[in-house]
N, C-alpha and C positions, 0 to 999 in steps of 0.2 A: 553581568553581576550573576552570579553563580549562589543560590540559595541551597544552603545544606552540602554535605560532603559525598561525595558518590562514592558508592561500595559495589563491587562487583554484583552482590545479592540486590542491588534495590533496581526497582525497576519503572521508576520516574526519577525525571530531570527535570528540573526545576528552574528558569533564570526567567530572569526579566529582560524583554527589548522597549526600547523607544519607539512611542509611535507619536509624533507630534511632542507637543509638549509634555506627555504623561506616559508611564511605563506602563507596559502591558503583558500579564502571566505567559508564558508559553511554557507545556507542559507536555515531554516527551513519555510516551509513555509503550512497551511492548505486553504482550499479549498471547495467552492461543484463543484461537475460535473455539467456539463450544462446540459439544458435540451433537445439540440442537440443531446449530447451521450447520453441520457437516450431514446432519438427517435430512434438512433442507436441501443441501446445496452437492451433497455429495456424490451425484447423478453425472453433473456438470462435469464433461470432459477438461474444459480447462481451468477450472477451481480445482490446486494442486492440492491432495493428502495422501498420505504416508501411512500403510496399517500398524508398524509400528511406535509410530508417533505424530503427534499433532506439530504443521509449521508455528512457528513463532511470525508475528504481524505485529508492525511499529503502526501505530491507529493514529490519525492524521483527521482532521477536520477540513476539510474544502466547500466553497460554497452554499453551506447547511447542511452537508452531506458526509457522513463516518465512514473512511476507509482503513479497511487492513489491509495491509504492503506487507508481502509475505520477505522474510530472512530467508537467501538457500544458495545456496554454491554453485558452481560451474554454469554463471550465465553466460550466454554467447553471443545476445545481440544488444540494440545500443538503448531498447526502453528500460534503464536501471540505473541506478548509483553503486556503483562499486565501494566497498569499504576496505578489503583487505584484497588485495593480492600477492601476496608474499610466496605464497606455496603454489602460485600458479592455477589457483581455483577460482577466481573474480566473484569472491564473497559479496553480497551485499543484500540491498533493497531490489526486488527485480516488479519494477511500475505494470509489466504486463499483464501479472496476476494477481496486481488490487483486486480490492472484493469492495463491494458498498455492503455496509451493516445496516442492514434495517431496525435493528431493534438490538442497541448494545447492549440493553440489559439480561437482553436472551442470550444472544451470540458474542459475547464476551465472554473468557471466561476469566473469571476475576482472580484467579492462585497466581502469585508470584512468579516470576521465570526470571531464567537467567542469561544474560548471552555473555560473549567475551568482552573485558572490562578494554581492551583494544578498541572493537569495533563500535561497543558504545561509546567510548569518547570521538570515536570517527562523525559518528549520526550526532551525538549531541552540541560539536562543534561545526557539524556543514548542515543543520538544520534547515537554515533560513534557504539553502540549495536545494535541499530534500525538496521543501515544499514550492518554491519555483521550479522543478522540474516536471514535482507530479504533474503540478497543475497543469504544466505546461503539454504532459502526457494526454491528459484526460480533455484538454482542451483541441489537441491535434486528433483524438479518437475522434471526437464527436464531430468534426469537420468531416475525418475522413464517412463517418455513416453517414451524412448529410449531403454528401457528394454523392454517397453509392442509390440514396432514397432519389435522387433526381436523375437519374442516372444507373438502373441496375443493370446496363449492360456491360457497364465497368468490372475489370477481372476484384475479386475479393485480395485486399493486401495484405501484408503479415501482419500488420497493426491490427487488423479489424481478425482475422480469422486466427490469431491464436490468443487475444486479450480476453481475461476472464469478464472483463465489463458486458460482455454481452448479453450476457444474463440480467445484465442490471438497464436498460435502459428505459426502463418506464420511470426507474427512481432519477436516473438520468436528462428528465427532460426529451429522452427522444422517442417518436414516433414509433409503437409497437411496431413491427415488423417482424420476418422472417429470420431465426437466425442466421447470423453474416458468418 
């Protein structure tokens, strides 16, 4: 059941999913990361930055952590959710560039944002799949990091090399290690 009407300028989609005999509320939010976030993490090579505008991110809660998953175009790897490929640009959510948001009040810009209505509808309709895929991505990333900790002579996989999660090992419950 969808609560409220979805407009282009609306930044939240609220709807209810059955959970056993109860309904739980799921909120889908899109925001920008704040200037404070980029001041803290802007030098991290794999965290996306743009001079002219910040990236929009989907805010997602998973295992007690808050993540920001950026919306991107021209995604060419499998660690993503493609919402629009009509112009051949592969626009969607890039799981490999997701970040852990340590302080929501400090690092999430509260200003409303606007995304394309078509993409918004796709994200809203596929929220369960997005949550499941992202959860699988985080699990796979953790498994790969642990595998390399056990055997450091193994080559660094693309999964670890290009992921922005490598800057958040402490928050992910992984041993503090050298950058992978």
